[in-house]
LUMDRENLUM-987508 format. One line per field, with one value per residue (C-alpha): residue number from 1; x, y, z. Coordinates in steps of 0.2 Angstrom, whole numbers, plus 5000, padded with zeros to 4 digits. Example, Ala and Ser with C-alpha at 12.3 -4.5 7.8 and 13.67 -1.06 7.14 Angstrom:
num = [1 2] .
x = [5062 5068] .
y = [4978 4995] .
z = [5039 5036] .
***
This chain:
num = [1 2 3 4 5 6 7 8 9 10 11 12 13 14 15 16 17 18 19 20 21 22 23 24 25 26 27 28 29 30 31 32 33 34 35 36 37 38 39 40 41 42 43 44 45 46 47 48 49 50 51 52 53 54 55 56 57 58 59 60 61 62 63 64 65 66 67 68 69 70 71 72 73 74 75 76 77 78 79 80 81 82 83 84 85 86 87 88 89 90 91 92 93 94 95 96 97 98 99 100 101 102 103 104 105 106 107 108 109 110 111 112 113 114 115 116 117 118 119 120 121 122 123 124 125 126 127 128 129 130 131 132 133 134 135 136 137 138 139 140 141 142 143 144 145 146 147 148 149 150 151 152 153 154 155 156 157 158 159 160 161 162 163 164 165 166 167 168 169 170 171 172 173 174 175 176 177 178 179 180 181 182 183 184 185 186 187 188 189 190 191 192 193 194 195 196 197 198 199 200 201 202 203 204 205 206 207 208 209 210 211 212 213 214 215 216 217 218 219 220 221 222 223 224 225 226 227 228 229 230 231 232 233 234 235 236 237 238 239 240 241 242 243 244 245 246 247 248 249 250 251 252 253 254 255 256 257 258 259 260 261 262 263 264 265 266 267 268 269 270 271 272 273 274 275 276 277 278 279 280 281 282 283 284 285 286 287 288 289 290 291 292 293 294 295 296 297 298 299 300 301 302 303 304 305 306 307 308 309 310 311 312 313 314 315 316 317 318 319 320 321 322 323 324 325 326 327 328 329 330 331 332 333 334 335 336 337 338 339 340 341 342 343 344 345 346 347 348 349 350 351 352 353 354 355 356 357 358 359 360 361 362 363 364 365 366 367 368 369 370 371 372 373 374 375 376 377 378 379 380 381 382 383 384 385 386 387 388 389 390 391 392 393 394 395 396 397 398 399 400 401 402 403 404 405 406 407 408 409 410 411 412 413 414 415 416 417 418 419 420 421 422 423 424 425 426 427 428 429 430 431 432 433 434 435 436 437 438 439 440 441 442 443 444 445 446 447 448 449 450 451 452 453 454 455 456 457 458 459 460 461 462 463 464 465 466 467 468 469 470 471 472 473 474 475 476 477 478 479 480 481 482 483 484 485 486 487 488 489 490 491 492 493 494 495 496 497 498 499 500 501 502 503 504 505 506 507 508 509 510 511 512 513 514 515 516 517 518 519 520 521 522 523 524 525 526 527 528 529 530 531 532 533 534 535 536 537 538 539 540 541 542 543 544 545 546 547 548 549 550 551 552 553 554 555 556 557 558 559 560 561 562 563 564 565 566 567 568 569 570 571 572 573 574 575 576 577 578 579 580 581 582 583 584 585 586 587 588 589 590 591 592 593 594 595 596 597 598 599 600 601 602 603 604] .
x = [5722 5719 5701 5686 5687 5674 5664 5662 5657 5648 5642 5647 5665 5662 5660 5655 5664 5660 5658 5638 5638 5645 5652 5662 5663 5679 5681 5690 5702 5709 5700 5688 5675 5663 5665 5651 5661 5656 5639 5630 5620 5636 5645 5654 5674 5676 5663 5674 5659 5649 5661 5681 5696 5693 5678 5689 5695 5710 5718 5729 5736 5750 5759 5760 5743 5735 5731 5716 5708 5699 5690 5680 5675 5682 5672 5658 5661 5663 5682 5686 5701 5706 5720 5728 5740 5754 5768 5781 5770 5753 5749 5732 5725 5714 5700 5690 5681 5683 5668 5669 5676 5681 5686 5681 5693 5696 5711 5722 5732 5742 5751 5768 5759 5772 5784 5788 5775 5779 5764 5755 5745 5735 5722 5711 5701 5688 5674 5656 5654 5669 5668 5680 5700 5708 5724 5739 5739 5755 5764 5779 5785 5775 5758 5748 5732 5719 5710 5694 5680 5673 5681 5698 5708 5722 5733 5747 5756 5770 5777 5784 5770 5772 5760 5749 5736 5721 5729 5744 5755 5767 5776 5784 5784 5780 5788 5780 5778 5780 5764 5760 5746 5738 5722 5712 5706 5691 5688 5679 5693 5691 5696 5713 5721 5717 5732 5732 5724 5736 5732 5734 5726 5712 5709 5709 5698 5687 5685 5681 5667 5660 5663 5654 5640 5635 5636 5619 5608 5603 5596 5605 5595 5596 5605 5614 5627 5617 5605 5621 5630 5612 5612 5631 5625 5608 5619 5629 5616 5612 5619 5623 5620 5600 5597 5592 5596 5597 5589 5607 5622 5624 5614 5609 5614 5602 5586 5587 5606 5607 5591 5582 5575 5589 5586 5597 5593 5605 5591 5577 5561 5544 5537 5555 5548 5538 5550 5564 5559 5552 5568 5576 5570 5565 5586 5588 5596 5584 5596 5594 5576 5573 5585 5575 5560 5565 5572 5554 5543 5556 5555 5535 5536 5521 5506 5498 5497 5516 5522 5533 5540 5556 5569 5585 5596 5592 5575 5576 5564 5568 5578 5577 5584 5594 5603 5623 5628 5647 5646 5642 5633 5636 5640 5633 5615 5609 5604 5613 5599 5605 5591 5572 5557 5546 5548 5536 5523 5508 5509 5495 5504 5516 5506 5499 5519 5523 5508 5509 5530 5523 5511 5523 5536 5522 5519 5536 5539 5549 5536 5521 5515 5521 5521 5519 5504 5496 5502 5498 5481 5482 5487 5476 5462 5469 5466 5447 5449 5460 5460 5448 5460 5473 5490 5507 5510 5523 5532 5530 5527 5528 5513 5495 5492 5477 5468 5483 5475 5489 5488 5470 5474 5489 5477 5464 5479 5481 5460 5465 5480 5471 5456 5469 5477 5461 5454 5472 5482 5470 5477 5463 5452 5441 5438 5420 5424 5441 5431 5419 5432 5442 5424 5423 5442 5438 5424 5430 5446 5431 5421 5435 5453 5446 5447 5431 5436 5454 5445 5461 5467 5472 5486 5471 5455 5449 5464 5464 5481 5494 5507 5521 5514 5497 5510 5510 5491 5493 5507 5497 5483 5469 5468 5472 5486 5477 5460 5457 5457 5475 5478 5472 5484 5498 5496 5491 5508 5516 5508 5510 5525 5535 5554 5562 5558 5560 5548 5543 5537 5521 5522 5530 5525 5507 5508 5509 5523 5529 5545 5552 5548 5558 5569 5573 5568 5563 5575 5561 5548 5555 5558 5540 5533 5545 5534 5517 5525 5526 5513 5503 5509 5520 5537 5547 5543 5547 5566 5571 5564 5573 5592 5590 5588 5603 5612 5610 5622 5642 5657 5655 5637 5631 5612 5606 5589 5586 5595 5594 5586 5592 5610 5612 5619 5615 5605 5599 5607 5620 5619 5600 5594 5576 5583 5595 5578 5569 5582 5583 5560 5563 5576 5564 5550 5555 5565 5553 5532 5530 5542 5540 5524 5515 5519 5513 5498 5492 5495 5489] .
y = [4789 4791 4796 4788 4777 4780 4763 4769 4788 4799 4812 4820 4821 4837 4857 4869 4885 4898 4913 4916 4910 4893 4881 4869 4852 4850 4832 4829 4818 4837 4831 4844 4833 4841 4861 4869 4881 4895 4896 4881 4872 4873 4855 4850 4850 4838 4825 4814 4815 4805 4794 4791 4802 4799 4812 4824 4831 4842 4834 4843 4831 4823 4814 4802 4801 4807 4802 4818 4829 4844 4858 4872 4889 4903 4919 4917 4915 4903 4900 4882 4877 4860 4855 4839 4829 4819 4806 4823 4837 4846 4856 4869 4868 4885 4883 4897 4904 4927 4933 4937 4949 4949 4929 4917 4910 4894 4897 4884 4890 4877 4883 4873 4874 4860 4849 4847 4843 4831 4838 4833 4842 4832 4842 4833 4843 4834 4847 4841 4829 4820 4819 4832 4829 4847 4850 4857 4872 4880 4880 4884 4876 4886 4887 4880 4883 4872 4872 4861 4868 4884 4882 4887 4887 4893 4886 4896 4889 4892 4874 4867 4858 4843 4845 4829 4821 4835 4844 4841 4837 4843 4837 4849 4850 4862 4866 4879 4895 4892 4892 4889 4895 4887 4895 4889 4901 4900 4907 4906 4899 4916 4925 4931 4922 4931 4939 4930 4934 4938 4922 4932 4950 4938 4927 4944 4955 4937 4936 4954 4955 4938 4947 4961 4951 4942 4959 4962 4947 4955 4939 4937 4925 4905 4893 4910 4901 4887 4902 4910 4896 4894 4909 4909 4890 4901 4917 4903 4894 4910 4917 4936 4944 4939 4935 4916 4904 4886 4873 4864 4862 4844 4835 4815 4814 4799 4797 4782 4771 4763 4770 4780 4795 4805 4823 4840 4852 4868 4877 4889 4883 4891 4881 4889 4909 4915 4903 4911 4932 4929 4920 4934 4948 4939 4940 4959 4955 4967 4969 4948 4948 4960 4953 4937 4947 4953 4939 4929 4944 4942 4923 4920 4935 4931 4921 4914 4897 4896 4899 4883 4877 4881 4887 4894 4904 4920 4913 4900 4892 4877 4864 4849 4832 4820 4805 4806 4789 4791 4795 4778 4787 4793 4776 4768 4776 4777 4787 4803 4817 4833 4845 4841 4835 4846 4864 4855 4848 4856 4864 4871 4874 4889 4901 4904 4904 4917 4929 4928 4930 4944 4951 4947 4958 4974 4972 4973 4988 4978 4985 4996 5004 4984 4988 4967 4968 4968 4948 4943 4950 4938 4923 4922 4925 4911 4901 4905 4892 4880 4879 4865 4853 4837 4841 4835 4843 4852 4835 4835 4818 4807 4796 4803 4819 4820 4835 4837 4846 4854 4861 4866 4876 4886 4890 4894 4908 4916 4920 4926 4938 4943 4949 4957 4966 4975 4977 4982 4990 4998 4987 4986 4969 4960 4956 4949 4934 4932 4929 4920 4908 4907 4902 4889 4882 4881 4870 4856 4854 4854 4839 4829 4832 4827 4811 4807 4793 4802 4819 4827 4833 4822 4821 4821 4823 4804 4798 4792 4795 4813 4820 4831 4847 4848 4855 4872 4874 4882 4893 4900 4904 4888 4883 4887 4878 4870 4867 4850 4843 4851 4842 4826 4829 4830 4815 4806 4809 4808 4789 4787 4797 4794 4787 4787 4804 4809 4813 4805 4818 4801 4783 4779 4760 4763 4780 4779 4794 4784 4777 4763 4765 4770 4784 4793 4810 4823 4836 4852 4840 4837 4855 4858 4848 4860 4873 4864 4859 4876 4886 4872 4878 4859 4869 4854 4843 4857 4861 4842 4838 4853 4850 4830 4838 4849 4835 4827 4845 4840 4843 4859 4864 4859 4849 4836 4836 4820 4809 4789 4789 4773 4779 4796 4793 4809 4806 4817 4834 4842 4855 4856 4875 4872 4862 4876 4888 4881 4876 4895 4896 4885 4893 4911 4903 4895 4912 4925 4929 4933 4921 4917 4905 4920 4932 4924 4915 4933 4942 4958] .
z = [5564 5545 5536 5536 5521 5508 5511 5528 5528 5541 5538 5557 5550 5539 5545 5530 5525 5513 5505 5502 5483 5486 5502 5503 5517 5526 5530 5550 5540 5532 5516 5506 5497 5493 5482 5468 5458 5455 5465 5477 5462 5447 5444 5460 5455 5472 5473 5484 5494 5485 5476 5480 5474 5458 5461 5465 5484 5491 5506 5520 5531 5541 5534 5547 5554 5567 5582 5590 5581 5584 5579 5580 5570 5574 5585 5578 5557 5544 5548 5553 5562 5561 5576 5570 5583 5580 5586 5579 5586 5583 5568 5564 5545 5545 5531 5524 5510 5510 5506 5486 5479 5461 5460 5473 5482 5495 5509 5518 5530 5541 5556 5566 5588 5593 5586 5568 5556 5540 5528 5513 5498 5486 5476 5464 5455 5445 5436 5429 5445 5443 5424 5419 5423 5421 5411 5417 5407 5413 5431 5443 5459 5467 5456 5444 5435 5429 5411 5410 5396 5404 5421 5426 5446 5449 5464 5471 5488 5501 5495 5479 5468 5458 5447 5444 5431 5437 5451 5462 5476 5489 5504 5518 5538 5547 5564 5580 5571 5555 5543 5524 5514 5498 5488 5478 5466 5454 5438 5421 5409 5395 5407 5414 5427 5443 5454 5470 5486 5502 5510 5533 5526 5519 5536 5545 5532 5533 5551 5551 5542 5551 5568 5559 5554 5569 5579 5574 5580 5595 5605 5621 5630 5633 5620 5612 5609 5597 5591 5584 5577 5567 5562 5555 5545 5537 5532 5526 5515 5506 5488 5493 5473 5473 5493 5492 5503 5498 5510 5509 5500 5494 5484 5485 5501 5507 5520 5522 5524 5506 5499 5485 5496 5487 5481 5476 5489 5482 5478 5487 5492 5493 5510 5520 5516 5531 5544 5535 5535 5554 5557 5551 5559 5576 5576 5569 5553 5543 5528 5525 5531 5514 5504 5506 5501 5489 5480 5485 5475 5459 5459 5460 5448 5432 5430 5446 5437 5435 5453 5459 5473 5471 5461 5458 5470 5455 5453 5437 5435 5425 5439 5426 5438 5430 5435 5438 5431 5436 5454 5468 5481 5499 5505 5488 5490 5474 5462 5462 5458 5449 5450 5458 5447 5462 5452 5442 5455 5461 5480 5485 5501 5493 5492 5508 5513 5503 5507 5525 5524 5514 5525 5538 5530 5531 5550 5551 5541 5528 5514 5520 5503 5496 5478 5474 5479 5464 5462 5479 5475 5458 5468 5480 5465 5456 5473 5473 5457 5466 5481 5482 5470 5479 5479 5481 5500 5508 5507 5489 5487 5471 5473 5469 5473 5488 5497 5513 5529 5529 5508 5515 5530 5521 5508 5523 5527 5510 5513 5529 5525 5511 5519 5535 5520 5515 5532 5541 5530 5518 5501 5489 5487 5487 5502 5505 5491 5501 5520 5511 5505 5519 5525 5515 5519 5534 5534 5524 5533 5549 5539 5530 5539 5558 5563 5570 5583 5590 5588 5579 5561 5549 5537 5522 5519 5523 5530 5549 5551 5556 5548 5557 5546 5557 5570 5563 5564 5580 5572 5558 5567 5559 5577 5598 5604 5619 5607 5610 5592 5593 5608 5603 5588 5596 5607 5589 5583 5601 5599 5578 5573 5585 5584 5602 5607 5588 5576 5557 5546 5540 5541 5525 5527 5525 5513 5498 5492 5475 5484 5493 5516 5526 5534 5547 5560 5553 5566 5559 5565 5578 5584 5579 5591 5604 5597 5600 5618 5619 5618 5627 5640 5644 5647 5655 5640 5629 5637 5637 5619 5616 5625 5617 5597 5603 5608 5590 5583 5577 5586 5578 5580 5563 5561 5545 5539 5548 5561 5565 5584 5589 5584 5580 5561 5552 5535 5522 5514 5526 5532 5534 5533 5538 5555 5559 5557 5567 5582 5581 5582 5595 5604 5603 5607 5625 5628 5623 5630 5611 5600 5581 5585 5593 5580 5567 5575 5578 5563 5570] .
***
């Protein structure tokens, strides 16, 4: 058996490794097909995921093929072990990236488990998304240095290397008990070559680091393994120097097979602010919660009118979107987008998300004095003037702006948070004005955001359609979970957006979002339905849906953005942070009397 061809790649075959500053995707066939160095949003040096071998990959596998493969993460870490069984025996490949010190390293250790297995290694470095083949500047029998413009990478190996065009090959064999290591180290090309790390000491140190980190998670209820795996994924998507968390480590993995709903998710979205903060705090990960809160405050600092929905990992504002013509796309899906034009959009809901997240931080003692309150107060005053405007909404539609109900509800949340900050936490602000605005927003929603026939909330003012974001209305405290209007909303979502029991965001065939119709079921929305069932007391339905959603994880516990409910095929960028955030929250809501949904809903 050989690995999947570029014409029929399956996202379920990939696992994530990373050093909390960037991440790589490793296939079941032993190929590292995606890596951006030195940051999540840097140019890819391995981009076979969106093309083929010409665009860069690092393959390490049995030379004779393999009959069976099994994978696992070691002890709650992002250290991946892949065991290949062949006609000659069995061999394990351990892939990991040590938490970064002086440089960023990618380590691959081959260990014989049975018999004697011939192996082959091929490194094809292609910087700038496959455009740039590096020059092999220097080489010894067991090392080489590859340079391309500002980038350099050094490979050291326990095998004889044969330099190739922009990389190297090696053929060797491992017997039971033998180990061979390969270390690829990134550095800026103007700096002196790094001293190679000890790969085996790095493995031990990295395993200890992850064990220590996950031991801080205090969750001990049902679904503990799934919760801990999701938290490790979320940590792996966190940019350690700043605390920002990317939505996913990939770009342009299609939401519809062969379609053009292909986006770059290697950035930090404000829409995830409260989910992220509450998830970390509920899990006992207060250091991560503080880092995220601090990133949030730095990113949005400035004029309220300049606040964006999305930022770079260090708070960068310009995420110019362009199309990479040299990449064929995942299984041919075009275009391949770099950057994300959503940074220019008006999404009024982000004000509510930011203010609610910082409110939750104060409630939990993360910033009792909150020096950022003057900035937050300016945001609320800015919304006094802007809440009546249409916007692009939570789903960042590229069609005409609308008065999305969810956006109006999040404006209500912003005013509500402001009032509570003054009345309950003693902060300074115009509570009387904000209370008036809060009621005006509420009345507008109840007047224009309800369907007079079905009695539930609608996707946008004047529309008769629903949107899965309406499932969040009880969680933010706008309406009680068992309010008849919310019960009608859930029923309408079940009728209109359910696809084989999973939930789509909205109907792309009947709503103008600026793109051709077609996408899969959105996993976060399906977890939100679990939360809605839980809050309404529909316990059996909540547990059944949650169990079904868990069945969509791949063999190492990872989730994409969307799935095709008919086939289980993974769609969208992968692994998806919001999917894993929503999994953790749903597990907590099912296992605790006061889970994140109740915690956020009451806000007192």
